[in-house]
C-alpha positions as CSV (number, residue, x, y, z in Angstrom):
1,M,17.2,58.4,33.3
2,N,15.7,58.6,29.9
3,A,12.7,56.4,29.1
4,P,13.5,53.3,27.0
5,A,12.7,53.7,23.3
6,G,9.7,51.8,22.0
7,L,6.0,52.4,21.4
8,Q,5.5,56.0,22.6
9,H,2.2,57.8,23.3
10,H,1.9,60.7,20.9
11,Q,-0.9,63.2,21.4
12,S,-1.9,63.3,17.7
13,R,0.4,61.0,15.7
14,I,-0.6,57.5,14.4
15,D,2.2,55.2,15.3
16,A,3.0,51.5,15.3
17,C,5.1,48.8,17.0
18,V,5.7,45.0,16.6
19,I,5.1,42.6,19.5
20,R,7.2,39.4,19.4
21,A,7.4,36.3,21.6
22,R,9.3,33.0,21.5
23,Q,7.1,31.3,24.1
24,A,3.4,31.2,25.0
25,H,2.4,33.6,27.8
26,A,-0.7,35.1,29.3
27,L,-1.3,38.6,30.8
28,Q,-4.3,39.6,32.8
29,R,-5.8,43.1,33.3
30,V,-3.8,44.8,30.4
31,P,-4.9,48.5,30.3
32,I,-5.5,50.3,27.0
33,F,-4.4,53.9,27.3
34,V,-4.5,54.8,23.6
35,S,-7.0,53.3,21.1
36,A,-5.3,50.8,18.9
37,L,-5.7,48.1,16.3
38,C,-3.8,44.8,16.3
39,R,-3.2,42.1,13.7
40,V,-1.4,38.8,14.4
41,R,1.2,38.0,11.8
42,Q,2.4,34.7,13.2
43,G,0.9,32.5,15.9
44,E,-2.3,33.1,17.8
45,K,-3.8,35.5,20.4
46,R,-6.5,34.8,22.8
47,M,-8.5,37.8,23.9
48,A,-10.7,38.1,27.0
49,W,-12.9,41.1,27.7
50,D,-16.0,41.5,29.8
51,D,-17.5,38.0,29.8
52,R,-16.2,37.0,26.4
53,E,-13.2,35.1,25.1
54,M,-12.0,34.5,21.5
55,R,-9.0,33.0,19.8
56,V,-7.8,35.1,16.8
57,G,-5.1,34.9,14.1
58,G,-4.2,36.6,10.9
59,Q,-7.7,36.6,9.5
60,H,-8.9,39.0,12.3
61,L,-8.3,42.6,13.3
62,I,-8.4,43.3,17.1
63,L,-10.0,46.5,18.3
64,L,-8.4,47.9,21.5
65,P,-10.5,50.9,22.6
66,A,-8.9,53.3,25.1
67,G,-10.2,52.9,28.6
68,R,-10.7,49.1,28.3
69,E,-8.9,46.5,30.3
70,V,-8.4,43.1,28.6
71,G,-6.7,39.7,29.2
72,I,-4.4,38.4,26.5
73,S,-2.6,35.2,25.7
74,N,0.0,35.1,22.9
75,A,1.1,31.7,21.4
76,P,3.8,31.2,18.8
77,G,2.9,29.5,15.5
78,A,4.6,26.8,13.5
79,Q,7.2,29.2,12.3
80,G,8.6,29.5,15.9
81,H,7.5,33.0,17.0
82,Y,4.5,35.0,17.9
83,I,4.5,38.3,15.9
84,A,1.8,41.0,15.8
85,D,1.5,44.6,14.5
86,V,-0.1,47.2,16.7
87,V,-1.1,50.6,15.4
88,T,-2.2,53.3,17.9
89,F,-4.8,56.0,17.0
90,P,-4.7,58.9,19.5
91,A,-8.0,60.5,20.5
92,P,-7.6,63.6,18.3
93,A,-7.1,61.4,15.2
94,L,-10.3,59.5,16.0
95,R,-12.3,62.7,16.7
96,A,-11.1,64.2,13.4
97,F,-12.2,61.0,11.5
98,S,-15.6,61.0,13.2
99,L,-16.2,64.6,12.2
100,R,-15.0,64.1,8.6
101,Y,-17.0,60.9,7.9
102,Q,-20.0,61.3,10.2
103,P,-22.6,60.9,7.3
104,Q,-21.0,57.6,6.1
105,I,-20.8,56.3,9.7
106,V,-24.4,57.2,10.5
107,A,-25.7,55.7,7.2
108,R,-24.2,52.3,7.9
109,P,-25.8,49.9,10.4
110,G,-23.6,49.2,13.3
111,R,-22.8,45.7,14.6
112,S,-22.6,44.5,18.1
113,G,-20.7,47.0,20.3
114,A,-19.2,44.0,22.2
115,D,-17.2,42.8,19.3
116,L,-13.5,43.6,19.6
117,C,-12.2,40.7,17.4
118,I,-13.6,41.2,13.9
119,P,-13.1,39.4,10.6
120,L,-10.5,41.1,8.3
121,E,-12.1,41.6,4.9
122,R,-10.1,42.4,1.8
123,H,-10.6,46.2,1.7
124,T,-9.6,46.6,5.3
125,A,-6.6,44.3,4.8
126,L,-5.5,46.4,1.8
127,A,-5.8,49.7,3.8
128,W,-4.0,48.1,6.7
129,D,-1.0,47.0,4.6
130,H,-0.7,50.5,3.1
131,L,-0.8,52.1,6.6
132,L,2.0,49.8,7.9
133,Q,4.1,50.6,4.9
134,C,3.5,54.3,5.4
135,I,4.6,54.2,9.0
136,A,7.6,51.9,8.3
137,S,8.9,54.5,5.8
138,D,8.5,57.3,8.4
139,A,6.0,59.1,6.1
140,P,4.8,62.6,7.1
141,D,1.9,62.8,9.6
142,A,-0.5,63.9,6.8
143,L,0.1,60.6,5.0
144,R,-0.2,58.6,8.2
145,N,-3.5,60.2,8.9
146,H,-4.7,59.6,5.3
147,Y,-4.0,55.9,5.4
148,G,-5.1,55.6,9.0
149,E,-8.5,57.1,8.1
150,A,-8.7,54.6,5.2
151,V,-8.5,51.7,7.7
152,L,-11.0,53.4,10.0
153,L,-13.4,54.1,7.1
154,A,-13.2,50.5,5.9
155,L,-14.1,49.4,9.4
156,A,-16.9,51.9,9.7
157,L,-18.4,51.0,6.3
158,G,-18.5,47.4,7.6
159,G,-20.2,48.5,10.8
160,W,-17.3,47.5,13.0
161,A,-15.7,50.8,14.1
162,G,-18.2,51.5,17.0
163,P,-16.0,50.5,19.9
164,L,-13.1,52.7,18.7
165,L,-15.3,55.8,18.1
166,L,-17.4,55.7,21.3
167,D,-16.9,58.6,23.8
168,R,-15.2,57.3,26.9
169,H,-17.1,59.6,29.1
170,D,-14.1,60.1,31.4
171,P,-12.2,63.1,30.1
172,L,-10.6,63.9,33.4
173,C,-9.2,60.3,33.8
174,E,-7.8,60.5,30.3
175,R,-6.2,63.9,30.9
176,V,-4.6,62.6,34.1
177,Q,-3.3,59.6,32.2
178,Q,-1.8,61.7,29.5
179,I,0.1,63.9,32.0
180,L,1.4,60.9,33.9
181,M,2.5,59.1,30.7
182,S,4.7,62.0,29.8
183,N,7.1,61.0,32.5
184,P,6.1,57.9,34.5
185,A,9.3,57.9,36.5
186,R,8.6,61.3,38.1
187,D,7.5,61.5,41.7
188,W,4.0,62.6,40.9
189,T,1.6,64.0,43.5
190,V,-2.1,64.8,43.3
191,A,-1.3,68.5,43.9
192,C,1.2,68.6,41.0
193,V,-1.2,67.0,38.5
194,A,-4.2,69.1,39.8
195,E,-2.2,72.3,39.2
196,R,-1.6,71.3,35.6
197,L,-5.3,70.8,35.2
198,N,-6.1,74.1,36.9
199,L,-7.9,72.2,39.6
200,G,-7.6,72.0,43.4
201,A,-6.2,68.7,44.8
202,S,-9.4,67.9,46.6
203,T,-11.5,68.7,43.5
204,L,-9.3,66.3,41.5
205,R,-9.7,63.6,44.0
206,R,-13.5,64.1,44.2
207,Q,-14.0,64.1,40.5
208,L,-11.9,61.0,40.0
209,A,-13.9,59.3,42.8
210,N,-17.1,60.2,40.9
211,E,-15.7,58.2,38.0
212,N,-15.0,55.3,40.3
213,D,-11.2,55.9,40.1
214,S,-8.4,57.3,42.1
215,F,-5.1,59.1,41.4
216,S,-3.0,56.3,42.9
217,N,-4.8,53.7,40.8
218,I,-4.3,55.7,37.6
219,L,-0.6,56.3,38.4
220,E,0.1,52.6,39.0
221,N,-1.8,51.5,35.9
222,V,0.1,54.0,33.8
223,R,3.5,52.9,35.2
224,L,2.7,49.1,34.8
225,G,1.2,49.6,31.4
226,M,4.2,51.5,30.0
227,A,6.5,49.0,31.6
228,L,4.6,46.2,29.9
229,Q,5.1,47.9,26.5
230,W,8.8,48.5,27.1
231,L,9.3,44.9,28.2
232,Q,7.6,43.7,25.0
233,T,9.1,46.1,22.5
234,T,12.6,46.9,23.7
235,P,15.7,44.9,24.9
236,R,16.4,47.2,27.8
237,P,17.2,45.5,31.2
238,I,14.4,44.9,33.6
239,G,16.0,47.1,36.2
240,E,16.3,50.0,33.9
241,I,12.6,49.6,32.8
242,A,11.6,49.5,36.5
243,A,13.4,52.8,37.1
244,A,12.0,54.4,34.0
245,S,8.5,53.3,35.1
246,G,8.9,55.1,38.5
247,Y,9.9,52.2,40.7
248,A,12.9,52.8,42.9
249,S,13.2,49.0,43.6
250,A,13.3,46.4,40.9
251,S,12.0,43.8,43.4
252,R,9.0,45.9,44.3
253,F,8.4,46.5,40.6
254,A,8.4,42.7,40.0
255,V,6.0,42.1,42.8
256,R,3.5,44.8,41.6
257,F,3.9,43.6,38.0
258,R,3.2,40.0,38.9
259,K,0.2,40.9,41.0
260,H,-1.3,43.0,38.2
261,Y,-0.6,40.9,35.2
262,G,-0.3,37.4,36.6
263,L,3.4,36.8,35.7
264,S,6.7,38.4,36.5
265,P,8.8,40.6,34.3
266,R,11.4,37.8,34.0
267,E,8.7,35.3,33.1
268,L,7.4,37.6,30.4
269,R,11.0,38.3,29.1
270,A,11.7,34.6,29.0
271,A,8.6,34.1,26.8
272,I,9.5,36.9,24.4
């Protein structure tokens, strides 16, 4: 079965999607696989990370660094819906930006590395609007990168880009995630992924354990994370999304989804 269309994970392409909801809802332990920026267009979002919590609206930009796990609550506004734009920045795009603008980044004092919800000042807002228009018009990758770097540069000059540009220090975990994300419905095994990484299965297990992670944990996080995105960004039936995420049983998918995020797929769909 083909995976549902929606926000896909490109190795090197800056991309975007729109998250909508008709009812307030909360999700816990949402994994961030690809670094992204989010701006609320209508309504309000509550972000929880580490020991912090913050309510944000259209006057903020939300940083979502890869490798983090956050709690979110989305609430519709007076217009009747919650709407937010999300733009993903794959690791190669962030590395290219860091190399190109390292002198400017180093010259600017950084702000607190704990800040993920930052005030949206006018230069960043202007660059953001241009980037969304560029993506909406299906502009070539070179133009997407150009406007994407404009947003990142505006953040860096303000001292806010630190969390997005930090090295995750877990390249093996990231590489495993990327392999699994290519086809979450596949019956993946440690041996199969290890072969793609030119490692032995026992070596892969040991190195992931050194990073306080495991193959089974990464696989379920990827499957549930992609299912969450498809539930939020596509109209596909829940059973189809369960199968595309690698769950043979829709009921088991619902149980695992609820245990991880704190609400069921049907409850989330009812809120969207």
